[in-house]
Steps between C-alpha positions, in 0.01 A plus 500: 500500500781740589679437170182555301409821679847657487525428126198719428597854405199623305154430364342592167165681510297391197247783537232534233528276189415769243674658201738801515235753392253380761778513761565867417128570526484324837808694614334834423170394656651355819740794536199734483311294759805494726537879473133544589549265797788707639332835428159396634623342822758776543223761464286322762799485733581867439141612562487311829825664613404853385134522606438503875137388455630164378709445814278228644524119534325419173748700295795380707419147381432628147850653497644160595297340219644754254855422616436126464354543151794709377749255651308200368499630143862619518614154606363328187436747219846654427655159434202403286537820294873441457438145376243620245766705317800275563602165358684416821228404749715357776476576870763399753409247767523736800300786338239243394459372856493859627228585248297200619539607863397863437209395280364270773567753777316784324211270401451374857531850643238635258255227608543594866482875433169449317363307800610775738331759276173305511523483881557876508184558293306259721595693815436838333148410384380252763664663807546868406494629860789274600695535175773734626556281807507166317697623198755711684826588325681248716261219398521601134879502509508157664258357240707641213826364646344157561384490135850569371673264743259208443518547123881496506522199733263295283704589192817400685345161578420440132850602388662288772313192378585590140874525569515146639408358157753397233464645150655280232356648182359608271541850643220659297222669700181516295400837640593869478642506855610253767151400611523231768282235330697533177833476684382189688439322168878510435588312819613139456373391842171446677322838533189375681604668825543833318161467333338403830647806673389724212146362525502543880626856464221570250241380748656719769571807286219485241198295611515600867539874435238490224249345743581773754453769234165356389382469861604861567318629193188304580487685833589826326220458244245441775628807685487717184140400434412629848653844433222759479695771316511455123831687480655283772379183330639612163840589651523165680406307184755696295788428738414133553429422135848627408660264748281208391603551136868481598440194720308320226766564235795396716357204691308365201802480268729368776259222603456388138878500456606315815202300623351361178652177361789579266345284229199731484703789355801460268833680547413784259183567698706506819716772347192710426374454856842593640507805274158600627588515867863613458432786254133565429380483860762747635412734212124476562513550878572876496242549223234319704576696817525837324197469272266356764624688806380857555758565772790417266353717222446780751861471620623518140299820441636656820861416415464634144331818631783546751757466221319759288485743790876471548 
């Protein structure tokens, strides 16, 4: 095993099996999406920092979500773009493992951040009088730190189990980045333990949190229906529907990718799913929150008005 592992210096990322012209088209399209991802999430992050009315727990967690989305996309997309315009599609062993670790860490952290955001909305709508006590800055900071730490530790577990495996060729990863399931296919040893841990982590990090989110929003929906004020009901629906859209996009694609039998979707379909939640989802998140959230749009108007006044 030691000889096999130390002999590995690099992998080849096969990427998308399309012609040169289509690759250039994909490069331009994905580069545009990646730019929108950085600009959109950066704008959300900037608004939260600049506007004092957004200095509350909900937007603290939204700022963490923006950081995760930018980091998530930046871990995968630049290498994918480089491979689309280059004939040399190799990646060294250590950077590949590092990419796998960061990809898993950011994915797990985003799941937990989304759960924390749903809990924040549950407390705000169902227990408004106790909101400032329950969701104090200390509690919010602890919840954010726990999300990052748990996400990183789970990713470290996956990578630790991956590194124990020998890789004896071929060293071609049928993906556009070092996605863990694609890397596991190259191992020339029993990977059942790895797959079992991945499935267990999915139950813990996807199914469990999704059940908590759905339970929270069931209570929230019942509470919203009891609100007498039409304006208050509309504001609550607007905020919660934005979060539900993000939850549905992320959890839905991740569950299909990691919890459905691999035979039910071929490798090319797996690439599309991976592309969806590593590029499209981070790009859509700021659009969903800005277009459906009056507070964010109001903050943008105030910041732009302040800049004009200066």
